[in-house]
N, C-alpha and C positions, 0 to 999 in steps of 0.2 A: 196078738191081739190088739184090734181096737177096741177103745173104752171111751165111753162119756162119763166125764165128772161132774160131780153137784158138789157145792161147798152149803155147808148149813147157813142161813142168814141170821143165825140167833150165836152162834160160834163161827166164825173164819178158820179156825184151826180144825174142823172135822169133815170131813169128805166121805161123800157115798158114789161108789164107781159101778159101773154095769158095762156089759159088753154093748158095743156102738147098736143102736137104734133100738135098745130096750125101753119100753113103756114102763116110768116108774110105777104106775097106778097098778101094773100088774105083777108087781113084787110082792111077796109072802113076807112082810117084815115079822119079826118076832113082837110080842106083845109088850116084852120088859127094852124095847130097843130106847137107844139115849133119847129125849120129845126133842133135843136139840136139831136131830136127824130127819124129823118130821115137816121139817120146813127148810125146802133146798131152791137153789139158784143154778143154772148152770153156770160152771166154770171152766169146763175145757171140753169140746168134743172131737172125737176120731183121734184121740191120741194113740199113738202105736206103743205097745207095750212089749217088751222081749225080755222075758225072764231069766234068759240067759247074759244078759245085758244091764249092767248096772244103770239105774235111771237115778238122776240128780236131786229128786226129788221126792220119790215114793219105792217102797220096797215090793217091784216088780213081781216077785216069785209069791209074795204073802197075797196081794192082791188078785191073781190069777189065781192061787188055790182058792181063795174065798169065792171069786165069780163061779169055779166050776162046781163048787161045793154047795152054794146059797143062792147062786144069781146075781149077787152083789157083794161089793167089800165094803166095810167100813175099815176107814184108816185117819190117820194125819198125814202130814207134810214134814219132810226131813229136810235139814238145811245143813251142810257142812262147811264150814270155813277153816282153813286151815292157815295158820301164821307160820311163818318161816322165819 
């Protein structure tokens, strides 16, 4: 699935992801959505997410599941550092 990712301009650790080409104004967001997610800036466009492959910055299975259920996904980013 190709997606467009937007980041909150109020909190850079919060993201809203939609299927590629989705207009944000067409989304039906819940009334109790985190207000930080109401002001967004484009972060990454046309990113390919394959839920069968691990992505280094996000949980692809969860993001795809949320998009399929809601038309959007709300998530953070993960970074794993392994020290040997």
